[in-house]
MARMARMAR-832717 format. One record per residue (C-alpha): x, y, z. Coordinates in Angstrom, 3 decimals, padded with zeros to 6 digits. Each point is the difference from the previous one (the first is absolute). Example, Ala and Ser with C-alpha at 12.3 -4.5 7.8 and 13.67 -1.06 7.14 Angstrom:
# MARMARMAR-832717
MITI       east      north         up
MITI    012.300   -004.500    007.800
MITI    001.370    003.440   -000.660
# end
This chain:
# MARMARMAR-832717
MITI       east      north         up
MITI   -005.047   -004.979    033.838
MITI    001.825    003.254   -000.724
MITI    000.702    000.955   -003.616
MITI    003.481   -001.152   -001.132
MITI    002.627    002.557   -000.920
MITI    000.652    000.849   -003.632
MITI    002.937   -001.861   -001.557
MITI    000.896   -001.924   -003.121
MITI   -001.497   -003.473   -000.201
MITI    002.172   -003.055    000.451
MITI    000.316   -001.790   -003.363
MITI    000.520   -003.755   -000.135
MITI   -000.656   -003.003   -002.237
MITI   -001.872   -003.278    000.278
MITI    001.741   -003.326   -000.395
MITI   -001.292   -003.541   -000.354
MITI    001.933   -003.181   -000.659
MITI    000.161   -000.508   -003.787
MITI   -001.379   -003.028   -001.765
MITI    003.221   -001.353   -001.474
MITI   -001.898   -001.997   -002.616
MITI   -001.038    003.306   -001.638
MITI    003.588    000.806   -000.916
MITI    001.129    001.836    003.130
MITI    003.573   -000.451    001.140
MITI    000.125   -002.070    003.175
MITI    001.514    002.515    002.401
MITI    000.782   -000.541    003.658
MITI   -001.593    002.298    002.586
MITI    003.467    001.413    000.644
MITI    000.381    000.974   -003.650
MITI   -003.437    001.635   -000.051
MITI    000.768    001.977    003.147
MITI    003.399    001.042   -001.382
MITI   -001.782    001.320   -003.109
MITI   -002.519    001.901    002.135
MITI    002.749    001.531    002.126
MITI    002.014    000.981   -003.098
MITI   -003.080    001.818   -001.338
MITI   -000.320    001.866    003.316
MITI   -003.626   -001.103    000.399
MITI   -001.101    001.005    003.488
MITI   -003.026   -002.266    000.461
MITI   -001.241   -003.349   -001.336
MITI   -003.372   -001.678    000.232
MITI    000.391   -003.783    000.030
MITI   -003.179   -001.398   -001.546
MITI    000.816   -003.610    000.904
MITI    002.515    000.297    002.842
MITI    002.073   -002.980    001.042
MITI    002.590   -000.194    002.786
MITI    002.935   -000.350   -002.410
MITI   -000.833    003.226   -001.829
MITI   -000.694    001.934    003.204
MITI    003.299   -001.218    001.488
MITI    001.897    001.287   -003.040
MITI   -001.026    003.574    000.909
MITI    001.721   -000.233    003.395
MITI    002.340    002.911    000.790
MITI   -001.226    002.041   -002.981
MITI   -001.839    003.315    000.232
MITI   -002.877   -001.234   -002.181
MITI   -003.430    000.230    001.651
MITI   -002.128   -003.148   -000.404
MITI   -003.772   -000.211   -000.478
MITI   -001.214   -003.609    000.305
MITI   -003.223   -001.379   -001.475
MITI   -001.885   -003.029    001.275
MITI   -001.207   -001.988   -003.059
MITI   -003.785   -000.047   -000.422
MITI   -000.436   -003.775    000.411
MITI    001.417    000.241    003.538
MITI   -002.307    002.792    001.182
MITI   -003.057   -002.134    000.939
MITI    002.290   -002.375    001.919
MITI    001.607    002.873    001.947
MITI   -003.495    001.244    000.827
MITI   -001.280   -003.373    001.181
MITI    002.738   -000.691    002.531
MITI    002.377    002.459    001.626
MITI    002.652   -002.723    000.276
MITI    000.324    000.020   -003.796
MITI    000.589    003.758    000.032
MITI    002.549   -000.427    002.788
MITI    001.823   -002.664   -002.010
MITI    000.127    002.235   -003.104
MITI    001.470    002.859    002.040
MITI    002.425   -002.362    001.715
MITI    001.351   -001.169   -003.350
MITI   -000.042    003.247   -001.995
MITI    000.618    002.777    002.525
MITI    001.414   -001.160    003.336
MITI    003.380   -001.344   -001.263
MITI    000.705    003.094   -002.082
MITI   -001.519    003.127    001.545
MITI    003.155    000.946    001.942
MITI    002.204   -000.020   -003.140
MITI   -002.470    000.903   -002.748
MITI   -002.229    003.064   -000.307
MITI   -003.398   -001.707   -000.138
MITI   -002.414    002.919    000.206
MITI   -003.394   -001.310   -001.079
MITI   -002.105   -003.105   -000.646
MITI   -002.965   -000.199   -002.355
MITI   -002.337   -002.831    000.943
MITI   -001.186   -000.936   -003.473
MITI   -000.016    001.929   -003.249
MITI   -003.353    001.078   -001.420
MITI   -001.882   -002.669    001.959
MITI   -003.241    001.967   -000.513
MITI    000.335   -000.262   -003.773
MITI    000.621   -003.735    000.128
MITI   -003.427   -000.441    001.626
MITI   -001.881    002.556   -002.125
MITI   -002.801    000.082   -001.122
MITI   -001.618   -003.401    000.603
MITI    001.595   -001.027    003.289
MITI   -001.006    001.610    003.296
MITI    002.315    002.662    001.467
MITI    003.179   -001.569    001.446
MITI   -000.772    000.618    003.673
MITI    003.019   -002.094    000.969
MITI    002.427    002.662   -001.298
MITI    000.014    002.187    003.122
MITI    000.386   -003.063    002.243
MITI    003.101   -001.012   -001.943
MITI    001.451    003.521    000.286
MITI   -000.622    000.049    003.745
MITI    001.540   -003.432    000.505
MITI    003.202    001.048   -001.775
MITI    000.131    003.206    002.041
MITI   -000.542   -001.878    003.272
MITI    002.734   -002.472   -000.916
MITI    002.465    002.840   -000.541
MITI   -000.930    001.575    003.337
MITI    000.310   -003.363    001.770
MITI    003.548   -000.328   -001.367
MITI    000.905    003.533    001.081
MITI    000.225    001.377   -003.547
MITI   -001.497    003.500   -000.042
MITI    001.726    001.527   -003.047
MITI   -002.009   -001.846   -002.677
MITI   -003.432    001.313   -001.019
MITI   -002.737   -002.298   -001.305
MITI   -002.588    000.772   -002.665
MITI   -001.481   -001.497   -003.162
MITI    000.122    001.084   -003.638
MITI   -003.045    001.041   -002.013
MITI   -000.299    000.506   -003.751
MITI   -001.223    003.448   -001.044
MITI   -002.408   -001.343   -002.603
MITI   -001.503   -002.506    002.438
MITI   -000.897    002.513    002.700
MITI   -000.668    003.320   -001.798
MITI   -002.582    000.082   -002.840
MITI    001.432    003.099   -001.694
MITI    002.949    002.362    000.409
MITI   -001.888    002.916   -001.584
MITI   -000.648    002.363    001.609
MITI    002.301   -000.874    002.925
MITI   -001.888    002.290    002.401
MITI   -003.087   -002.244   -000.336
MITI    001.799   -003.357    000.283
MITI   -001.360   -002.595    002.411
MITI    000.929   -003.567    000.894
MITI   -002.136   -002.545   -001.779
MITI   -002.643   -001.701    002.141
MITI   -000.656   -002.455    001.542
MITI    003.748   -000.500    000.507
MITI    000.441    003.654    000.962
MITI   -002.127   -000.236    003.139
MITI    000.455   -003.689    000.762
MITI    003.700   -000.561   -000.713
MITI    001.883    003.266   -000.475
MITI   -001.442    002.104    002.832
MITI    000.940   -002.424    002.823
MITI    003.479   -000.387   -001.513
MITI    000.443    003.790   -000.091
MITI   -000.826    000.155    003.710
MITI    002.657   -002.645    000.660
MITI    002.569    001.888   -002.102
MITI   -000.719    003.237    001.858
MITI    000.450   -001.645    003.422
MITI    003.259   -001.705   -000.977
MITI    001.566    002.918   -001.924
MITI    000.028   -002.026   -003.215
MITI   -000.484    001.059   -003.616
MITI   -002.688   -000.536   -002.619
MITI    001.514   -002.034   -002.831
MITI   -001.333    000.178   -003.563
MITI    001.035   -001.300   -003.428
MITI   -000.442    002.917   -002.379
MITI    000.532   -000.313   -003.759
MITI   -000.696    002.989   -002.279
MITI    000.649   -002.371   -002.911
MITI   -003.382   -001.680    000.550
MITI   -002.085    003.184    000.122
MITI   -002.582    000.848   -002.681
MITI    001.629   -000.085   -003.454
MITI   -001.800    003.223   -000.961
MITI    002.322    001.976    002.291
MITI    002.979    001.444   -001.884
MITI    003.186   -001.858    000.837
MITI    001.851    003.293    000.382
MITI   -002.009    000.489    003.196
MITI    001.290   -003.361    001.270
MITI    003.573    000.964   -000.956
MITI   -000.046    003.242    002.092
MITI    000.328    002.087   -003.169
MITI   -001.122    003.587   -000.544
MITI   -002.421    001.346   -001.091
MITI   -002.256   -002.933    000.909
MITI   -002.040    000.612    003.138
MITI   -003.333   -000.647    001.676
MITI   -002.104    002.410    002.067
MITI   -002.136   -001.385    002.832
MITI   -002.784    002.575    000.303
MITI   -002.407   -002.170    001.989
MITI    000.728    001.890    003.236
MITI   -000.029    003.685    000.942
MITI    003.695    000.419   -000.821
MITI    001.167   -001.167   -003.421
MITI    003.058   -002.267    000.086
MITI    002.303   -000.501   -002.981
MITI    001.901   -003.270   -000.454
MITI    003.067   -000.297   -002.179
MITI    000.163   -003.789   -000.115
MITI   -002.105   -003.130    000.365
MITI    002.010   -001.451    002.902
MITI   -000.978    002.892    002.283
MITI   -003.652   -000.332   -001.016
MITI    000.003   -003.645    001.059
MITI    001.867    000.709    003.249
MITI   -002.484    002.722    000.926
MITI   -002.911   -002.329   -000.764
MITI    001.478   -002.283    002.682
MITI    000.613    002.927    002.371
MITI   -003.578    001.239   -000.397
MITI   -001.403   -003.491    000.545
MITI    002.016   -000.276    003.219
MITI   -001.277    003.404    001.132
MITI   -003.618   -001.049   -000.530
MITI    000.682   -002.907    002.364
MITI    001.472    002.425    002.568
MITI    003.676   -000.843   -000.581
MITI    001.251    002.947   -002.054
MITI    003.486   -000.035    001.579
MITI    000.754   -003.685   -000.455
MITI    003.322   -000.397   -001.878
MITI   -000.333   -001.419   -003.510
MITI    002.539   -002.389   -001.528
MITI   -000.194   -000.863   -003.690
MITI    000.904   -003.678    000.291
MITI    000.199   -000.467   -003.773
MITI    000.066    002.205   -003.063
MITI    001.678   -000.243   -003.355
MITI   -000.293   -000.097   -003.758
MITI    000.514   -003.072   -002.219
MITI    002.812    000.025   -002.532
MITI   -001.564   -002.745   -002.106
MITI   -003.337   -001.747   -000.526
MITI   -000.996   -002.989   -002.077
MITI   -003.198    001.895   -000.866
MITI    000.738    002.079   -003.099
MITI   -002.775    002.458    000.907
MITI    002.010    001.168    003.031
MITI    002.044    002.420   -002.074
MITI    001.309    001.875    003.050
MITI    001.587   -003.097    001.559
MITI    003.508    000.867   -001.220
MITI    003.397    000.632    001.616
MITI   -000.202    003.651   -001.068
MITI   -003.383    000.543    001.679
MITI    001.082   -001.904    003.105
MITI    003.107    002.162    000.206
MITI   -002.031    003.209   -000.437
MITI   -002.448   -000.907    002.737
MITI    002.512   -001.275    002.561
MITI    002.502    002.839   -000.391
MITI   -002.757    002.620    000.197
MITI   -001.642   -001.709    002.977
MITI    003.187   -000.154    002.054
MITI    000.932    003.599   -000.884
MITI   -003.464    001.033    001.175
MITI    000.271   -001.974    003.252
MITI    003.485    001.218    000.842
MITI   -001.064    003.601   -000.532
MITI   -002.108   -000.459    003.152
MITI   -002.945    002.048   -001.289
MITI   -002.704   -002.425    001.121
MITI   -003.529    000.161   -001.427
MITI   -002.766    002.630    000.238
MITI   -001.764   -001.928    002.794
MITI    003.124   -001.393    001.712
MITI    002.775    002.586    000.110
MITI    002.474   -002.446    001.487
MITI   -000.844   -002.519   -002.723
MITI    000.343   -003.741    000.335
MITI    002.665   -001.268    002.368
MITI    001.370   -002.858   -002.130
MITI   -000.332   -001.248   -003.580
MITI    001.063   -003.413   -001.304
MITI    000.626   -000.460   -003.723
MITI   -001.157   -003.281   -001.472
MITI    002.425   -001.659   -000.553
MITI    003.767   -000.506    000.259
MITI    000.341   -002.594   -002.774
MITI   -002.263   -001.596   -002.581
MITI   -001.989   -002.938    001.273
MITI   -002.770   -001.149   -002.324
MITI   -001.222   -002.732    002.319
MITI   -001.241    002.603    002.499
MITI   -002.276    001.701   -002.526
MITI   -003.611   -000.808   -000.767
MITI    000.661    000.958   -003.625
MITI    003.115    000.103   -002.129
MITI    001.687    003.252    000.960
MITI    003.476    000.854    001.215
MITI    000.502    002.768    002.550
MITI    003.569   -000.359    001.218
MITI    002.660    002.660    000.236
MITI    002.360   -002.858   -000.854
MITI   -000.416   -002.845   -002.470
MITI    000.160   -003.731    000.717
MITI    003.803    000.213    000.071
MITI    000.029    002.899    002.500
MITI    001.067    002.450   -002.695
MITI   -001.438    003.522   -000.152
MITI   -002.744    000.336   -002.632
MITI   -000.384    003.768   -000.142
MITI    001.622    003.279    000.973
MITI   -001.375    000.402    003.505
MITI    001.448    003.058    001.672
MITI   -001.084   -000.552    003.596
MITI    002.216   -002.954    000.952
MITI    003.782   -000.025   -000.245
MITI    000.412   -003.101   -002.119
MITI   -001.696    001.330   -003.132
MITI    003.369   -000.072   -001.835
MITI    001.160   -003.550   -000.874
MITI    003.187   -001.086    001.793
MITI    002.096   -000.188   -003.192
MITI   -001.161    003.471   -000.924
MITI    001.015    001.261    003.453
MITI    003.502   -001.438   -000.438
MITI    000.260    001.495   -003.476
MITI   -001.157    003.388    001.283
MITI    002.551    000.014    002.839
MITI    002.873   -001.060   -002.279
MITI   -001.067    002.474   -002.662
MITI    000.054    002.811    002.549
MITI    003.538   -000.890    001.149
MITI    001.251   -000.035   -003.608
MITI   -001.616    003.351   -000.767
MITI    001.620    001.587    003.088
MITI    003.429   -001.360   -000.953
MITI   -000.336    001.299   -003.557
MITI   -001.103    003.390    001.322
MITI    003.069    000.279    002.268
MITI    002.272   -001.088   -002.853
MITI   -001.397    002.697   -002.283
MITI    000.363    002.686    002.699
MITI    003.581   -001.070    000.687
MITI    000.895    000.055   -003.708
MITI   -001.520    003.452   -000.448
MITI    001.923    001.281    003.028
MITI    003.300   -001.388   -001.310
MITI   -000.481    001.474   -003.456
MITI   -001.025    003.356    001.472
MITI    003.064    000.165    002.222
MITI    002.331   -000.934   -002.833
MITI   -001.547    002.706   -002.130
MITI    000.420    002.561    002.760
MITI    003.615   -001.025    000.619
MITI    000.832    000.358   -003.696
MITI   -001.586    003.444    000.025
MITI    001.812    000.972    003.186
MITI   -002.910   -000.613    002.420
MITI    000.291   -001.412    003.511
MITI   -002.214   -002.958    000.693
MITI    002.296   -002.704    001.326
MITI   -000.965    000.778    003.580
MITI   -003.709   -000.282   -000.757
MITI    000.540   -003.177   -002.026
MITI    001.767   -001.643    002.964
MITI   -002.899    001.009    002.234
MITI   -002.435   -001.589   -002.498
MITI    001.951   -003.272   -000.066
MITI    000.215   -000.060    003.801
MITI   -003.742    000.635    000.300
# end
């Protein structure tokens, strides 16, 4: 696989159906999609896709990334007919009118079976069965992969040049999947959260702030990193290279920063910190600078998550860009809808009023000036008429 060209990463969000008992507003798929379109979000990962939600994206320009829920993965592996049925329900009716680009068969399946259970050998069979079902139906524009969690597959991010996939899953599970991804021109998907890294690392490094940096001097050439996100990405890139797949595209399937935690010791789980991390991350991605080991950077990044949804969390944290009522929680600068609708209306009306007052002042000054010139014998009537005409 040839190295991809350098460009800014596509930035999207994840979305899962809220648990309405937790206080979320019961919103129709159409309302959710309208909100996404109004925010000019270019890509969405549906963590628990259903036909109604997928249908609501029809005729939009939003790219969709579908995830097969973990409980279904063993069933899709055991019988290809189950994989065919899932594709028939979730992809076939919509692929001509929606931009379904990718399917993740499971999300962190390796972690769910670690460390006591044996490696989930069924995972690759499930991926292949979904891929074969797409091919059988003549759908060749949707890639198939699976999502790994950074902390489940890589023991340490430091130094990134010495990173390796954790065994036995590295050799038994990941390596065969990488070979499949290479043959099918698919991407390596990874959940990557700087928030969960060692607490001894200064948070300024996670927030992309100068002068915090890290120097990887474990190889012949020293490499300086300006942020934790790039360190973690390059740990993945190096691990892929060790397996012989250094050019495989990398998609960050989830990343984010919580705006609240029920654990009082998590002092950085605040709206301010979430805002700092997300704004800095997207600025960094859209600059298109890549990382020291991957100049073209990651190809896509999905922010977890669109709106708060406590029921999806293993612990009490909120991660959403929007609250339970679909209202913006912080000043995010990378999506259009960061100004509340009432504020937008006020801003537009305020601007019109200011312009009218400005023209009134200019007109009054012109009239008074002309009158003064006429009294003093000056000639400005001609110019005054031109001003009024203009």
